[in-house]
C-alpha positions in Angstrom: -16.7 3.7 -39.5 -14.6 3.9 -36.3 -12.5 6.6 -34.8 -9.4 5.6 -32.7 -7.6 7.6 -30.0 -4.4 6.3 -28.4 -3.0 7.2 -25.0 -0.4 6.0 -22.5 2.8 6.6 -24.3 5.8 8.2 -22.7 9.4 7.8 -21.7 10.6 4.8 -19.7 13.9 3.3 -18.8 15.0 0.0 -20.3 13.3 -2.9 -18.4 10.3 -0.7 -17.6 6.7 -1.1 -18.5 4.0 1.0 -20.2 0.4 0.3 -20.9 -1.1 1.8 -24.1 -4.8 2.3 -24.5 -6.9 2.8 -27.6 -10.4 4.2 -27.3 -12.7 3.5 -30.2 -15.9 5.3 -31.1 -18.4 4.2 -33.8 -20.6 1.2 -34.4 -20.0 -2.5 -34.6 -16.6 -2.4 -32.8 -16.8 -6.0 -32.0 -16.8 -6.9 -35.7 -13.4 -5.3 -36.3 -10.0 -6.9 -36.0 -7.8 -4.6 -33.9 -4.1 -4.2 -33.4 -1.1 -2.2 -32.6 1.6 -1.1 -35.1 4.7 0.9 -34.6 7.0 3.0 -36.7 10.5 4.0 -35.7 12.3 6.9 -37.4 13.5 5.9 -40.9 11.7 2.5 -40.7 8.5 1.1 -42.1 5.4 0.7 -40.0 5.3 -2.8 -38.6 2.8 -5.0 -36.8 3.3 -5.4 -33.1 0.2 -7.4 -32.1 -3.3 -8.0 -33.3 -6.6 -9.6 -32.2 -9.1 -10.9 -34.7 -12.8 -10.3 -34.1 -13.1 -13.9 -32.8 -10.2 -13.4 -30.4 -7.2 -15.0 -32.2 -4.0 -13.2 -31.3 -0.6 -12.9 -33.0 2.5 -11.0 -32.0 5.6 -9.9 -33.8 8.5 -12.2 -32.8 10.4 -9.3 -31.3 7.7 -8.7 -28.7 6.6 -12.2 -27.8 6.7 -12.9 -24.1 7.0 -9.2 -23.3 3.9 -7.5 -24.7 0.2 -8.5 -24.2 -2.6 -7.2 -26.3 -6.2 -7.3 -25.1 -9.6 -5.9 -26.1 -12.8 -5.0 -24.2 -15.6 -4.9 -26.6 -18.1 -3.6 -24.1 -15.9 -0.5 -23.4 -14.7 -0.4 -27.0 -11.1 -0.4 -25.9 -7.9 -2.0 -27.0 -4.8 -2.3 -24.7 -1.2 -3.1 -25.1 0.7 -4.0 -22.0 4.4 -3.6 -22.7 6.9 -5.1 -20.2 10.7 -5.5 -20.2 11.0 -2.6 -22.7 14.1 -2.2 -24.8 15.6 0.8 -26.5 14.6 -0.8 -29.9 11.0 -0.6 -28.8 11.2 3.2 -29.2 8.7 4.2 -31.9 5.3 5.9 -32.5 2.7 3.3 -31.7 -0.6 3.3 -33.7 -3.9 1.7 -33.0 -5.5 0.0 -35.9 -9.0 -1.4 -36.7 -9.7 -3.4 -39.8 -12.9 -4.4 -41.5 -12.3 -6.4 -44.7 -9.8 -4.3 -46.6 -10.5 -1.1 -44.9 -8.1 0.2 -42.2 -8.7 2.8 -39.6 -5.8 4.4 -37.7 -5.3 6.5 -34.6 -3.0 9.5 -34.5 -0.3 7.6 -32.7 1.5 7.8 -29.3 5.2 8.1 -28.8 7.0 5.5 -26.8 10.7 6.2 -25.9 12.8 3.7 -24.1 16.0 5.4 -22.9 18.3 5.5 -19.9 
């Protein structure tokens, strides 16, 4: 089992940057696929970016070229660097860890992009 705690959210102007962090506790972190999801008001939760346990990365089309996901297995951390932020990136961002068909979630961190 793994516990996840996100940090780094906040309010930023359009075009700005934020870096989200996710601290994981528990065993065998390096065996989990990890990722970031987001949920805007009135919308379903959607995948933003994910890294498999072997390092394969995929991004939602809407964030390609602007966001970068990374993981540090030694520190049990997952990061999401978000650049060129847009108002439509406003959402609660959730860290996810997956093992087989079992998902673990953090509590979420709010990102607001507004002038």
